[in-house]
C-alpha positions, 0 to 999 in steps of 0.5 A: 499499499502506498504511504499515505504521503504519496497517495490522493486522499480523494481516492481514499474519501471515494472509497470510503464513501461507497463502502459506508454507502454498502454498510449503513445500507445492509446493516440498517434497512435490508437487515431488519427487513429480510433477517428473521428476528433482526429488530428495526433500527431508528435509522433506515438508509438504503442508497445502492450504489456501493458496491457498483462503485467498487467495481468502477474503481476496480477497474480504473485502477486495474488500468493504472497499474497494469502498465507498471510490470508484467500483467503476470505479476500484476495478476499475482499482486492483485489476487494476493490482495482479494483472495487471502482475506476473501478466504479467512472470511468465508471460513469464519462466516461459515462456522459462526452461521452455522452455529448461530442459525442452528441456536436461532432455529432451535435445531439440533446437531450432534457433535462438533462435526455434526453442528459444522457439517451435519444435518440437523434435527429440524424442528418447527418454530414455536408459536411467534418465533421468528422464522428460521434463518437458511442454514448453510451446507457443505455445498455452499461452503465449497462453491464460496471457497471456489467463487462459484456460487453464481454459476448454479441456483442450488449453491448459496452465497454465504454472505450476498455482498460477496458477489463482486469478488468472483466478477473482480477475479474474472475482470483481473484475469480477463485484464492480464490476459490483454495486457499480456498481448500489449494492446493500444489505445484503440483496442482498449477504447472498443473494449470500453465501448463493448463492455457497456454494450454489453450490459445495455444488451443483455438488460432486456434478458431480465424481462424474460421469465425463460431466461430469469428462470432458466440455466441462462440466467446463472450463466450470465450472471457468472460471466458477469454480463449483467454487470460488465458495464462497470468495468467499461465505465471504469476502463472508460474514466481511465482513458478519458483522464488520459485524453483519449476519450471525448467529453461527450463520448464519457458522458454518454457512457456514463449515462447508459451505464446510470439507466442500466444500474438505475434499471437493477436497482428498480428505478429507484431514483436516490440510487440511480442518482447517487450512482450518477454522482458517484461517477462523476467524482471519479471522473474529477479525481481521475482528471483533477489535483488532489482535493484541498479539503481533505488535506488535513484529514489525508493520514486518517483516510489513508488508514481507513480506506485501507481496512475498508476491504476487509470491512467489506467482507465481514459486515453483512452476514456476520452484522446479521448475526450479531444484530440478531443476538442483541435483538434477542437480548433486548438491547435498545435499538440506538446502543444495537446499532452502535455496537453491530457498527462497532464490531463490524469495524473491528472485525474489519481492523483484525482481518485486515492486520492479521490476514490481508496485510501479512499474507499479501506481504509475503505472497509478493514479496521477492525472493533473492536466491541465496549466494552459494558459499564458497567451496573448501577444499574438503567440500570440493573433494567429497 
């Protein structure tokens, strides 16, 4: 990670806003509405733009960093940043969910192995009890470890925030392959246009029950067709920042992308406007100088931005489990909200310090070959 003195604060600010949008929406709005037994909070804010913004940022910075070294080396570094923390989070979420859901549902399982991997003894909830939570199984665990739950309707994500991870890995592999062939600007420009056009052309398929209810939906989801426009927008903004795309064309691409996003969030005006605003902020950061009003807090922003990925990984399912525990304990709404947000922040920090950062360093450090020691006469004749 770049030092706080070397990095632009505006990028950290945009990333923090995007992740906060995801966390606040899932914790305060979505959780009480979809998770049985989780009580309402005093506020419920949901503006669905955060995860999509993160994918645009991911594509933009892929373009920025890909030419700094070999594509293969770049890919290793990207995967070293993403996968160790993700795999650790998957295992933690699985174990916590198995133990917690059995308790929430009042189901029984014998022994530690049974609690983690076995079929429980299912009982009907008592009168007035919350509906049972979904209990993940071994197939779900394997599918999530392999980043393939989108490819089959029978595989359930352990945390629904993880939908972005397979897309990023797929996009990074594709980017490394494309840049290994040394594409020129025209090729990259056509790539950006094609990715936006692909999602635009596929969007009407969502109106066809034969697609949405059949295997084609899983195929299109797994390949990232619905969300390809997000990567295309990131590439287009990078091209525009270097003067390779006209402002009019970028505006058109962003308008098309905003409409695709608008439709994907069921035409929620706030979500569409917020996503458009985030695209404008990314473009402003890409082509302008660092924002002066952020300079007094650049170091705290850099530190917080370094935690955002791990906070993203732990906030949803684990946050719902804690919210249910605190709701069952009768904790009032405001203390419960503060406790959940604080726990999410702490869990993200621990995952960053204990897994993400050391794993990245271990996987990306260059190994220098050992210098052979001079042979003595005895060893030379041995």
